[in-house]
C-alpha positions in Angstrom: 70.5 62.1 -46.7 71.7 60.1 -43.6 73.3 63.3 -42.1 70.1 65.2 -42.5 68.1 62.4 -40.9 70.5 62.3 -37.9 70.1 66.1 -37.5 66.3 65.8 -37.6 66.3 62.9 -35.2 68.5 64.8 -32.8 66.2 67.8 -33.1 63.2 65.8 -31.8 65.1 63.8 -29.2 63.0 65.1 -26.4 59.7 64.1 -28.0 59.4 60.5 -26.7 61.3 57.9 -24.8 63.9 56.0 -26.7 61.9 52.9 -27.5 63.0 50.4 -30.1 61.3 52.1 -33.0 63.2 50.4 -35.9 62.0 49.8 -39.4 61.6 46.1 -38.7 59.6 46.6 -35.5 57.3 49.1 -37.3 56.7 46.7 -40.1 55.8 43.9 -37.6 53.4 46.2 -35.7 51.7 47.3 -38.9 51.3 43.6 -39.9 49.7 43.0 -36.4 47.5 46.1 -36.8 46.1 45.0 -40.2 46.1 41.2 -40.1 46.0 40.0 -36.5 42.5 38.7 -35.7 42.9 39.4 -31.9 41.4 42.8 -31.2 43.6 43.3 -28.1 46.7 42.8 -30.2 45.4 45.3 -32.7 44.9 47.9 -30.0 48.4 47.3 -28.6 49.9 47.7 -32.1 47.9 50.9 -32.7 49.1 52.4 -29.4 52.7 51.4 -30.1 52.5 52.8 -33.7 51.1 56.1 -32.5 54.1 56.4 -30.2 56.4 55.6 -33.0 54.9 58.3 -35.3 55.8 61.0 -32.8 59.2 59.6 -31.8 62.5 61.1 -32.9 63.2 57.8 -34.7 60.3 58.6 -37.1 62.6 60.8 -39.1 64.8 57.7 -39.7 62.2 55.0 -40.4 59.7 57.1 -42.4 61.9 57.5 -45.5 62.9 53.8 -45.3 59.3 52.7 -45.2 58.7 54.6 -48.5 61.2 52.4 -50.4 59.8 50.8 -53.6 60.0 47.3 -52.3 57.5 48.0 -49.5 53.8 47.3 -49.7 51.4 50.3 -49.9 50.2 49.9 -46.3 53.8 50.3 -45.0 54.5 53.2 -47.4 51.3 54.9 -46.3 52.4 54.7 -42.6 55.8 56.2 -43.6 54.1 59.1 -45.4 51.6 59.6 -42.5 54.5 59.7 -40.0 56.2 62.4 -42.0 53.1 64.5 -42.1 52.6 64.2 -38.3 56.3 65.2 -37.6 56.0 68.2 -40.0 52.6 69.4 -38.8 52.9 68.8 -35.1 56.7 69.2 -34.4 57.7 71.9 -36.9 59.5 73.8 -34.2 61.9 70.8 -33.7 63.2 71.1 -37.3 66.3 73.2 -37.8 65.8 76.0 -40.3 68.8 74.9 -42.3 67.0 71.6 -43.0 63.9 73.1 -44.6 65.2 73.1 -48.2 66.5 69.5 -48.1 63.3 68.3 -46.5 61.3 70.1 -49.2 63.5 68.6 -51.9 63.2 65.1 -50.6 59.4 65.4 -50.4 59.3 66.6 -54.0 61.4 63.6 -55.0 59.1 61.2 -53.3 55.9 62.8 -54.8 57.4 62.6 -58.2 58.3 58.9 -57.7 54.8 58.1 -56.4 53.1 60.0 -59.2 53.0 56.7 -61.0 52.6 54.6 -57.9 50.1 54.1 -55.1 47.6 57.0 -55.0 46.8 56.8 -51.3 50.6 57.2 -50.5 50.8 60.0 -53.1 48.0 61.8 -51.3 49.7 61.5 -47.9 53.0 62.8 -49.3 51.2 65.7 -50.8 49.5 66.4 -47.5 53.0 66.3 -45.8 54.4 68.8 -48.4 51.3 71.0 -48.1 51.9 71.1 -44.3 55.5 72.0 -44.8 54.5 74.8 -47.3 52.0 76.2 -44.8 54.6 76.3 -42.1 57.2 78.1 -44.3 54.8 80.6 -45.9 55.1 83.5 -46.4 58.6 84.3 -45.2 60.6 81.1 -45.7 58.8 80.1 -48.9 57.1 83.2 -50.4 56.1 81.7 -53.7 55.3 78.2 -52.6 52.4 77.5 -55.0 54.1 79.1 -58.0 57.2 77.0 -57.2 55.1 73.8 -57.1 53.6 74.5 -60.5 57.0 75.3 -62.0 58.7 72.2 -60.6 56.0 69.8 -61.8 55.9 71.4 -65.2 59.7 70.8 -65.7 60.3 68.6 -68.8 63.3 66.7 -67.3 61.2 64.6 -65.0 61.2 60.8 -65.5 57.4 60.7 -65.0 55.1 61.3 -68.0 53.3 64.6 -68.3 49.9 63.2 -67.3 51.3 61.7 -64.2 53.1 64.9 -63.3 49.9 66.9 -64.0 47.8 64.6 -61.7 50.4 64.7 -59.0 50.5 68.6 -59.1 46.7 68.7 -59.0 46.6 66.4 -56.0 49.1 68.6 -54.2 47.2 71.8 -55.1 43.9 70.1 -54.0 45.2 69.1 -50.5 46.9 72.4 -49.8 43.7 74.4 -49.0 42.3 71.4 -47.2 45.4 71.1 -45.0 45.1 74.8 -44.3 41.5 74.4 -43.1 42.6 71.7 -40.6 46.1 73.0 -39.7 47.2 73.8 -36.2 48.7 77.1 -37.1 48.5 79.9 -34.5 45.8 82.4 -35.3 48.1 85.2 -36.3 50.0 82.9 -38.6 46.7 81.6 -40.1 45.8 85.1 -41.2 49.2 85.6 -42.9 49.1 82.3 -44.6 45.5 82.9 -45.8 46.5 86.2 -47.3 49.5 84.5 -49.0 47.3 81.8 -50.5 44.9 84.4 -51.8 47.7 85.9 -53.7 48.9 82.5 -54.9 45.5 81.9 -56.6 47.0 83.8 -59.5 49.3 80.9 -60.1 46.5 78.3 -59.7 43.4 79.5 -61.5 45.0 80.2 -64.9 46.4 76.7 -64.9 43.1 75.1 -63.9 41.3 77.1 -66.7 43.8 76.0 -69.3 43.5 72.3 -68.3 39.7 72.4 -68.1 39.2 74.2 -71.4 41.9 72.3 -73.3 40.2 69.8 -75.6 43.2 67.4 -75.3 42.9 67.1 -71.5 41.8 63.6 -70.5 38.8 63.1 -68.4 40.8 62.1 -65.3 42.7 65.4 -65.5 39.6 67.5 -65.9 37.9 65.8 -63.0 40.9 66.5 -60.8 40.9 70.1 -62.0 37.3 70.5 -60.8 38.1 69.0 -57.4 41.1 71.3 -57.1 38.9 74.3 -57.9 36.3 73.1 -55.4 39.0 73.0 -52.7 40.4 76.5 -53.4 37.1 78.3 -53.5 36.6 77.3 -49.8 39.4 79.8 -49.0 36.8 82.5 -49.7 38.3 83.5 -53.0 36.5 86.5 -54.5 33.6 85.2 -56.6 34.5 87.5 -59.5 37.9 85.8 -59.7 36.2 82.4 -60.2 33.9 83.5 -63.1 35.8 81.7 -65.8 36.2 78.5 -63.9 32.5 78.5 -62.9 31.5 79.0 -66.5 33.8 76.1 -67.5 32.3 74.0 -64.7 28.8 74.7 -66.1 30.0 73.6 -69.5 31.4 70.4 -68.0 27.9 69.5 -66.6 27.1 68.1 -70.1 29.8 65.4 -69.6 28.4 62.6 -67.4 31.9 61.7 -66.1 32.5 65.2 -64.9 28.9 65.9 -63.7 29.3 65.2 -60.0 32.6 67.0 -59.7 31.2 70.0 -61.6 28.1 70.2 -59.3 30.3 70.1 -56.2 32.6 72.9 -57.5 29.8 75.2 -58.6 27.8 74.7 -55.3 31.0 75.3 -53.2 31.8 78.5 -55.2 28.2 79.8 -55.0 27.8 79.0 -51.3 30.8 81.0 -50.0 29.5 83.5 -47.4 31.5 86.3 -49.1 29.9 85.6 -52.5 26.9 87.9 -51.9 29.2 90.9 -52.2 29.6 90.2 -56.0 26.1 90.9 -57.2 27.1 91.4 -60.8 28.7 87.9 -60.9 25.6 86.4 -59.2 23.4 88.0 -61.9 25.6 86.4 -64.6 25.1 83.0 -63.0 21.3 83.1 -63.2 21.2 82.6 -67.0 23.7 79.7 -66.6 21.4 78.0 -64.0 18.3 78.7 -66.1 20.1 77.2 -69.0 20.1 73.8 -67.2 16.3 73.5 -67.3 16.1 71.4 -70.4 18.8 69.0 -69.0 16.8 68.9 -65.8 13.5 68.1 -67.6 15.2 65.3 -69.6 16.7 63.9 -66.5 13.3 63.8 -64.8 11.7 62.3 -67.8 14.4 59.6 -68.0 14.3 58.9 -64.3 17.9 60.0 -63.9 17.8 60.9 -60.2 21.5 61.8 -59.9 21.3 64.4 -62.6 18.1 66.0 -61.4 19.5 66.0 -57.8 22.7 67.8 -58.9 21.0 70.5 -61.0 18.6 71.1 -58.1 21.5 71.6 -55.7 22.9 74.3 -58.0 19.6 76.2 -58.3 19.0 76.0 -54.6 22.5 77.0 -53.7 22.1 80.2 -55.8 18.6 81.0 -54.6 19.0 80.1 -50.9 22.3 81.7 -50.3 21.7 84.9 -52.2 17.9 85.5 -52.3 18.2 88.9 -50.4 21.0 90.2 -52.7 19.1 89.1 -55.8 15.7 90.5 -54.6 17.5 93.8 -54.1 18.1 94.0 -57.8 14.6 95.2 -58.6 15.4 95.7 -62.3 16.3 92.0 -62.6 13.1 90.7 -60.8 12.0 88.7 -63.8 15.2 86.6 -64.0 15.1 85.9 -60.3 11.4 84.9 -60.6 12.4 82.5 -63.3 15.0 81.0 -60.9 12.3 80.7 -58.2 10.0 78.9 -60.7 12.8 76.5 -61.6 13.2 75.7 -57.9 9.4 75.2 -57.8 9.8 72.6 -60.5 12.3 70.9 -58.3 10.0 71.0 -55.3 7.2 69.4 -57.4 9.4 66.9 -59.2 7.2 63.9 -60.2 7.2 60.8 -58.1 7.0 59.8 -54.4 9.8 60.7 -52.0 12.0 58.8 -51.2 11.3 56.0 -53.6 11.0 57.7 -57.0 12.9 60.9 -56.1 15.1 62.4 -53.4 15.4 66.0 -54.8 12.3 67.8 -53.6 13.4 67.8 -49.9 16.5 69.9 -50.9 14.3 72.9 -51.8 12.2 73.4 -48.6 14.7 75.6 -46.7 14.8 77.9 -49.8 11.1 78.8 -49.3 11.7 79.8 -45.7 14.7 81.9 -46.7 12.8 83.7 -49.6 9.8 84.4 -47.4 12.0 85.8 -44.6 13.8 88.0 -47.0 10.6 89.4 -48.6 9.1 90.1 -45.1 12.2 91.9 -44.0 11.8 94.7 -46.6 10.3 98.0 -45.7 6.5 98.2 -46.1 6.5 99.7 -49.6 9.0 97.3 -51.1 7.4 94.4 -49.3 4.0 95.2 -50.7 5.5 95.0 -54.3 7.1 91.7 -53.7 4.0 90.3 -51.9 2.1 91.1 -55.1 4.6 89.1 -57.1 5.2 86.2 -54.8 1.9 85.5 -53.1 0.6 83.6 -56.2 3.9 81.7 -56.1 3.4 80.7 -52.5 -0.2 79.6 -53.2 1.2 77.4 -56.0 3.8 76.1 -53.5 1.0 75.0 -51.1 -0.6 73.0 -54.0 2.7 71.5 -54.9 3.6 70.6 -51.3 0.2 69.0 -50.6 0.5 67.0 -53.8 4.0 65.8 -52.7 2.6 64.9 -49.2 0.0 62.5 -50.7 0.4 58.9 -50.0 0.9 56.5 -52.9 -1.7 53.9 -53.7 -2.3 51.2 -51.0 -0.8 48.6 -53.3 2.4 50.6 -53.9 2.7 51.7 -50.3 2.6 48.0 -49.3 5.8 47.4 -51.2 7.7 50.1 -49.4 10.3 49.2 -46.8 10.0 50.3 -43.2 13.0 52.7 -43.8 11.3 54.2 -46.8 8.0 54.7 -44.8 10.0 56.4 -42.0 11.8 58.7 -44.5 8.4 59.6 -46.0 7.0 60.4 -42.6 9.9 62.7 -41.8 9.4 64.3 -45.2 5.8 65.0 -44.5 6.8 66.6 -41.1 9.1 68.9 -43.1 6.3 69.8 -45.4 4.0 70.4 -42.4 6.6 72.8 -40.9 6.9 74.6 -44.3 3.1 75.0 -44.6 3.0 76.4 -41.0 5.7 78.9 -42.0 4.0 79.9 -45.2 0.9 80.9 -43.2 2.8 83.9 -42.1 2.8 85.2 -45.7 -0.6 84.0 -46.9 -2.6 84.4 -43.7 -6.3 83.5 -43.4 -6.7 83.3 -47.2 -4.6 80.1 -47.0 -7.2 78.4 -44.8 -10.0 79.6 -47.0 -8.2 78.2 -50.0 -7.8 74.8 -48.3 -11.4 74.8 -47.1 -12.8 75.6 -50.6 -10.8 72.8 -52.2 -11.9 70.3 -49.5 -15.5 71.4 -49.8 -15.5 71.0 -53.5 -13.8 67.6 -53.2 -16.3 66.2 -50.7 -19.5 67.6 -52.2 -18.8 67.1 -55.9 -20.9 64.3 -57.4 -19.2 64.5 -60.8 -16.1 62.3 -60.2 -15.0 60.1 -57.3 -12.3 61.6 -55.1 -9.2 59.7 -53.9 -8.7 59.4 -50.2 -5.1 60.6 -50.7 -6.3 64.0 -52.0 -8.7 64.4 -49.0 -6.0 63.3 -46.6 -3.4 65.8 -47.9 -5.9 68.7 -47.7 -6.7 67.8 -44.1 -3.0 67.4 -43.4 -2.6 71.0 -44.6 -5.2 72.2 -42.1 -3.7 70.1 -39.3 -0.2 71.5 -40.0 -1.4 75.1 -39.6 -3.9 74.5 -36.7 -1.3 72.8 -34.6 0.8 75.9 -34.2 -1.3 78.9 -35.4 -4.2 80.3 -33.5 -7.2 79.6 -35.7 -9.8 80.5 -33.1 -11.0 83.5 -35.2 -11.0 81.7 -38.5 -14.4 81.7 -40.2 -13.7 78.5 -42.1 -13.2 76.2 -39.1 -17.0 75.7 -38.4 -17.4 74.6 -42.0 -14.4 72.2 -41.7 -15.9 70.7 -38.5 -19.1 70.2 -40.4 -17.3 68.5 -43.3 -15.3 66.0 -41.2 -18.3 63.7 -40.5 -18.9 63.6 -44.3 -15.5 62.1 -45.0 -15.7 58.4 -46.0 -13.0 56.9 -43.9 -11.8 53.7 -45.5 -8.1 53.9 -44.8 -5.9 54.0 -41.7 -3.7 56.9 -42.9 -6.8 59.1 -43.7 -8.4 58.1 -40.3 -5.1 59.1 -38.5 -5.1 62.5 -40.2 -8.8 63.0 -39.3 -8.0 62.3 -35.7 -4.9 64.6 -35.6 -6.9 67.4 -37.3 -9.7 67.2 -34.7 -7.0 67.2 -32.0 -5.4 70.3 -33.6 -8.8 72.1 -33.4 -9.4 71.2 -29.7 -8.8 74.8 -28.5 -11.3 76.0 -31.1 -13.8 73.4 -29.8 -13.3 74.8 -26.3 -14.5 78.2 -27.5 -17.3 76.6 -29.6 -18.5 73.7 -27.4 -21.7 73.3 -29.4 -19.6 71.6 -32.1 -18.0 69.0 -29.8 -20.8 66.5 -30.5 -20.0 66.6 -34.2 -16.6 65.0 -33.8 -16.5 63.3 -30.4 -18.3 60.2 -31.6 -15.7 59.8 -34.3 -12.9 59.9 -31.7 -14.6 57.5 -29.3 -15.2 55.1 -32.2 -11.6 55.3 -33.3 -10.4 54.3 -29.7 -11.4 50.8 -30.4 -9.1 50.5 -33.4 -5.5 49.5 -32.4 -4.2 50.9 -35.7 -5.4 54.3 -34.7 -4.1 54.0 -31.1 -1.7 57.0 -31.1 -3.9 59.4 -33.0 -7.2 58.6 -31.3 -5.8 58.6 -27.7 -3.8 61.8 -28.2 -6.8 63.5 -29.7 -9.1 62.5 -26.8 -6.5 63.7 -24.4 -6.4 67.1 -26.1 -10.2 67.4 -26.1 -10.4 66.4 -22.4 -7.7 68.9 -21.5 -9.0 71.9 -23.5 -12.8 71.3 -23.3 -13.1 69.6 -19.9 -15.7 72.1 -18.5 -18.0 71.3 -21.5 -17.6 67.6 -21.3 -19.8 66.6 -18.3 -22.7 65.6 -20.5 -20.4 63.2 -22.4 -18.4 62.0 -19.4 -20.3 58.8 -18.7 -19.9 57.7 -22.4 -16.2 58.7 -22.5 -15.4 56.8 -19.3 -17.3 53.7 -20.5 -15.6 53.5 -23.8 -12.2 54.2 -22.3 -12.8 51.5 -19.6 -13.8 49.1 -22.3 -10.6 49.6 -24.4 -8.4 49.5 -21.3 -9.9 46.2 -20.2 -9.5 44.7 -23.7 -5.9 45.8 -23.7 -6.2 47.3 -27.2 -3.5 49.9 -26.7 0.2 49.8 -25.9 1.4 50.9 -22.5 2.2 54.5 -23.4 -1.2 55.0 -25.0 -2.9 53.5 -21.9 -1.0 56.1 -19.8 -2.2 58.9 -22.1 -5.7 57.6 -21.9 -5.6 57.8 -18.1 -4.3 61.4 -18.3 -7.3 62.2 -20.6 -9.7 60.7 -18.0 -7.9 62.7 -15.2 -8.7 65.9 -17.2 -12.2 64.8 -17.8 -13.0 63.9 -14.1 -11.5 67.2 -12.9 -14.5 69.1 -14.1 -17.1 66.9 -12.3 -18.6 67.2 -8.8 -16.7 65.3 -6.1 -19.4 62.7 -5.7 -19.3 62.1 -9.5 -15.6 61.9 -9.5 -15.5 59.3 -6.7 -18.2 57.3 -8.4 -16.3 57.2 -11.7 -13.0 56.6 -9.9 -14.5 53.6 -8.2 -15.7 52.0 -11.4 -12.6 53.0 -13.2 -9.9 51.8 -10.9 -11.6 49.0 -8.8 -10.6 46.3 -11.3 -7.0 47.4 -11.1 -7.0 47.6 -7.3 -8.4 44.0 -7.2 -5.8 42.9 -9.6 -3.1 44.6 -7.5 -4.3 42.9 -4.3 -4.0 39.6 -6.1 -0.5 40.4 -7.3 0.6 41.5 -3.8 -0.1 38.0 -2.6 2.0 36.3 -5.3 5.7 35.4 -5.1 7.7 38.0 -7.1 8.5 37.1 -10.7 9.1 39.0 -13.9 5.6 38.5 -15.2 3.7 40.0 -12.2 6.3 42.7 -11.9 5.3 44.0 -15.3 1.7 43.9 -14.3 2.4 45.8 -11.0 4.4 48.5 -12.7 1.7 48.9 -15.4 -1.1 49.3 -12.8 0.9 51.8 -10.7 1.7 53.7 -13.9 -2.0 53.9 -14.7 -2.8 55.3 -11.3 0.2 57.7 -11.5 -0.9 59.1 -14.8 -4.6 59.4 -13.7 -3.5 61.4 -10.6 -1.2 63.6 -12.7 -4.1 65.4 -14.3 -7.0 64.9 -11.9 -7.2 68.3 -10.3 -10.4 69.6 -8.8 -9.2 73.0 -7.9 -7.6 75.8 -9.9 -4.3 77.6 -9.5 -4.3 81.2 -8.6 -1.4 81.7 -11.0 -0.6 80.0 -14.3 3.1 79.8 -13.6 4.8 77.2 -11.4 6.9 78.2 -8.4 7.2 77.8 -4.7 4.6 80.5 -4.1 2.0 78.5 -6.1 -1.1 78.0 -4.0 -4.5 76.5 -4.7 -8.0 77.7 -3.9 -9.8 75.5 -1.3 -12.0 72.8 -2.6 -15.6 73.6 -1.5 -17.0 70.1 -2.1 -15.0 68.2 0.6 -11.9 66.1 0.7 -9.8 65.8 -2.4 -10.8 62.7 -4.4 -7.2 61.8 -5.1 -6.3 61.9 -1.4 -9.4 59.8 -0.6 -8.2 57.1 -3.1 -4.6 57.3 -2.0 -5.6 56.8 1.7 -7.7 53.8 0.7 -4.9 52.1 -1.3 -2.0 53.2 1.0 -1.9 49.9 2.9 -2.0 47.9 -0.3 0.9 49.9 -1.8 2.9 49.3 1.4 2.1 45.6 1.0 3.4 45.6 -2.6 6.5 47.5 -1.5 7.3 45.0 1.2 7.9 42.3 -1.4 9.5 44.5 -4.1 11.5 46.9 -2.0 14.8 45.9 -3.7 13.4 46.4 -7.2 14.2 49.9 -8.4 11.5 49.9 -11.1 8.7 49.0 -8.7 9.9 51.5 -6.1 10.2 54.2 -8.8 6.6 53.4 -9.9 5.3 53.7 -6.3 7.2 57.0 -5.8 5.8 58.3 -9.1 2.2 58.0 -7.9 2.9 60.2 -4.9 5.3 62.6 -6.6 2.8 63.3 -9.4 0.0 63.7 -6.9 2.0 66.1 -4.8 2.9 68.2 -7.9 -0.8 68.3 -8.9 -2.5 68.7 -5.5 0.1 70.9 -3.7 -1.4 71.9 -0.3 -4.4 69.5 -0.9 -2.0 66.6 -0.4 -1.3 67.7 3.2 -3.3 64.9 4.9 -1.0 62.3 3.4 2.3 63.9 4.5 2.9 62.2 7.9 2.3 58.6 6.7 4.1 59.2 3.4 7.2 60.5 5.3 7.1 57.5 7.5 6.8 55.1 4.6 9.7 56.8 2.7 11.9 56.6 5.7 11.4 52.8 6.0 11.9 52.4 2.3 15.1 54.3 2.1 16.6 52.8 5.3 16.0 49.3 3.9 17.2 49.8 0.3 18.3 53.4 -0.8 16.8 54.4 -4.2 17.1 57.6 -6.1 13.3 57.8 -6.7 12.7 58.0 -2.9 15.1 61.0 -2.7 13.3 62.7 -5.5 10.0 62.3 -3.8 11.5 63.6 -0.5 12.7 66.7 -2.5 9.1 67.3 -3.6 7.8 67.1 -0.1 10.5 69.6 1.1 9.7 71.9 -1.8 5.9 72.0 -1.0 5.6 71.4 2.7 8.9 72.1 4.6 7.9 75.8 5.3 4.6 74.7 6.9 5.0 74.5 10.8 2.5 71.7 11.0 4.4 69.5 8.5 8.0 70.5 9.4 8.6 67.8 12.1 7.9 64.7 9.9 9.8 66.3 7.0 12.7 67.2 9.2 12.8 63.6 10.5 12.7 62.2 7.0 15.4 64.6 5.8 17.8 63.7 8.6 17.1 60.0 8.1 17.8 59.9 4.3 20.9 62.2 4.9 22.3 59.8 7.5 21.7 56.7 5.3 23.2 58.4 2.3 26.3 59.5 4.2 26.7 55.9 5.3 26.5 54.9 1.6 29.4 57.4 0.9 31.5 55.6 3.5 30.9 52.3 1.8 31.8 53.7 -1.6 29.2 55.7 -3.6 30.8 55.2 -7.1 28.2 52.5 -8.0 25.3 54.8 -7.2 25.7 58.0 -9.3 21.9 58.3 -9.5 21.5 58.4 -5.7 24.4 60.9 -5.4 22.8 63.1 -8.1 19.3 63.0 -6.4 20.9 63.6 -2.9 22.7 66.7 -4.1 19.4 68.0 -5.6 17.6 67.3 -2.3 20.3 69.2 -0.3 20.1 72.2 -2.7 16.3 72.2 -2.4 16.4 72.1 1.4 18.7 75.1 1.5 16.5 77.0 -1.0 13.2 76.3 0.7 14.0 75.7 4.4 17.6 76.5 5.4 16.5 75.7 9.0 17.0 72.0 8.1 20.8 72.7 8.1 20.7 74.2 11.6 19.7 71.0 13.2 22.4 69.7 15.6 21.9 66.1 14.3 22.9 67.1 10.8 26.6 66.4 10.1 27.2 69.5 7.9 30.9 68.7 7.6 30.3 65.2 6.2 27.7 66.6 3.8 30.2 69.1 2.6 32.9 66.5 2.0 30.5 64.2 0.2 29.5 67.0 -2.1 33.1 67.6 -2.9 33.5 64.0 -3.7 30.4 64.2 -6.0 32.2 66.9 -7.9 34.7 64.4 -9.1 32.2 61.9 -10.5 32.5 61.4 -14.3 28.7 61.7 -14.8 27.9 65.3 -15.9 24.4 65.4 -14.2 25.9 64.4 -10.9 28.6 67.1 -11.2 25.9 69.7 -12.1 23.8 68.7 -9.1 26.8 69.0 -6.8 27.5 72.5 -8.2 23.9 73.4 -7.7 24.3 72.4 -4.0 27.4 74.6 -3.5 25.7 77.5 -5.3 23.0 77.4 -2.6 25.4 76.6 0.3 28.2 79.1 0.0 26.0 82.3 0.2 24.7 81.1 3.6 28.1 81.0 5.4 27.1 84.1 7.4 23.5 83.0 7.9 24.1 79.4 9.2 26.9 79.1 11.7 27.7 75.4 11.0 28.0 76.1 7.3 30.3 79.0 7.8 32.5 76.9 10.1 32.8 74.1 7.6 33.6 76.4 4.6 36.3 78.1 6.7 37.9 74.7 7.6 37.4 72.8 4.3 37.0 75.5 1.7 40.5 74.7 0.4 39.4 71.1 -0.3 36.5 72.5 -2.5 38.8 74.9 -4.4 41.3 72.1 -5.1 38.5 69.8 -6.3 37.1 72.4 -8.6 40.5 73.1 -10.1 41.2 69.4 -10.6 37.9 68.8 -12.3 38.2 71.8 -14.5 41.7 70.8 -15.5 40.7 67.2 -16.3 37.8 68.4 -18.4 40.1 70.8 -20.3 42.5 67.9 -21.0 39.8 65.5 -22.1 40.5 65.2 -25.9 40.2 62.2 -28.1 43.0 60.4 -30.0 43.1 59.9 -33.7 42.9 56.4 -35.1 45.5 54.9 -37.5 42.9 52.9 -39.2 40.9 55.9 -40.5 
């Protein structure tokens, strides 16, 4: 053994420097790794041990660490080191050492068959790696040999221990193959060899699983081994006997989980759909589990119902197309579909009483897609069969989407409520998808049920039932064009009749109205039926999100029909804003809604409403501008600037000639006079400068100021022109004092919109040269602490080249310095900065012939760019993580 270790050590002598990797030092490092409370010492120990594992000395100390007198943690490290040496450094092992290495591993596995299980597993993984490296040429019958060696009667280990060790080895072999680093051509050869070796594995597994005398621990290991092998894409027909045995084992509670895993893995293999006859044989086996499923549901056994549902869904979801094609077996597949329907509608509220129903939702997508993919004649036949099933599914899903009683819901944890919310979103997506199959009849069906519920005087209805039906409407209307539906007028008429006594119901009423906002735009006479409900809800902080988002949708879609209601909407909105009922984000949405609303009014009306709406905030801002900066007034300033910014984002009194965005986007002239936004901005410009003078070094305040102008520029386009000179001057002063990325982003917008206009080019050119000069100075000081500024600067340069290349022909622009800074930006670790730099070079390089200074710089420094690109590409390619010893 010593001679063999020396040979193996010599073979790997070039793998690592000759550090003192002795058994004693390894044991000390392991003790430090596991028991030293100091995290730095742990990290040092881990780093040293990782070097030890790949060192030539690992061949020496690994076997000694496996001695019986060592603790399992030390033995485990020895086994792991062997696995690493075999799997990663196989080429270092002399071919004449293969057999002795194999024999020694078999010996150790036999010894640990009655020892530590975690060490046994690592040794099995090491032997599996050796087998994969030797197959098929050097060890053609590896698996058969393993089976034969462990079945030998002359072993000192008892038969059960040998059997479990063999099953562990056979289990990890396919798993090791899946994660092995074998070259692609070798992987194909080994996969083919393993496929042949199934003949030595499956009969053994069948015998052990069906043998009455096999203990439960052996049978469980058999199922796990089978589950591992089927992932090698073993033909499904070769697995029939074991799958049937696994179905039988479902009756044993100890084997249930392992059986489910094995069956699901076998059924879910992509290749399994080729074996239709076997799939057809599986349907009766799955249907035979229905009584066990019902008993589990009745007894509240969630694990059993979950497992059986997984099996039914695996068969239906993975093979619905193949099974639908078997027209003569349509009834058995329909029975499977109905079984899955039972799983979808399993009693109880998700996720508190059950966690099974969510597993089935993807199946209904798959089945519908497969039905609709058939040719017209066959599709019509299946539509006739499955349309009633999908109408039943809608009823089941809406029942599952119902909230529990208020009392029960009060006991739910926040995590359970969040899971239920996500579950309802999944149901909503499914309902939207189902509309494709059921069409307008689905809306009629929902409307009829809601109508009967609200108009029936026989029995009181629950708010949960009403809410679920509305939720169904909302789910469809949010994504499907319902403008031509003949039931929506009736629905709009029913909504005011709903007795809203619950927050969840009120939320859904709001969201449903919001989903119908486009329909309301086509039927403005109905706006008055629902608008009072929305305005009333604005005053309820519990309905903040739903009421504000709904008002925003109505104001966006119906703005030209809202002037009669504008005064009321503005008054109510002003009231809730002053009372600070809503959180910041909802206040911003509300200002966007008012921007849409005011856009449809005459300029005089807009200015009048703007005055009443923003005067209180301007007065507050004037007061704050006089105060000494502190965290409290900073929040108030940012909030007010945010409100103005969001108002100006949507306040647009003219229309685009095109619906798409782009540099050619222009607006029709405003016949009524100056743009109201420009009027307001000019009035508050001095105040904003005063605020800036005290907060210039605060990035958040500067960003809020820039956002006002940036959003106004994006909305107004050419109408913003009167503000350009003074804004360029202010930006220059801002950026010269304290460079901020937001100022560069606003400069980029100005370049994008106005740089091509002769009248505006001088101030924009001056601003561009100024911010470039300041930023180049920043690079000289060390830009590493400002990746956001570098990112924005690169985007500005690219925009300048794209919109106005003349900016790069100015003699005062140091193109060479700009080029070198962009090369430096390429080496930043932040991906957005690198991307922005690449964008700049994409614009710059094609202009070598067009702009003389650019061509000269590329000629002189192009090599620098090429080297930087190669260095960055190489470092990205090498950027791989390291494994942890503590996993």
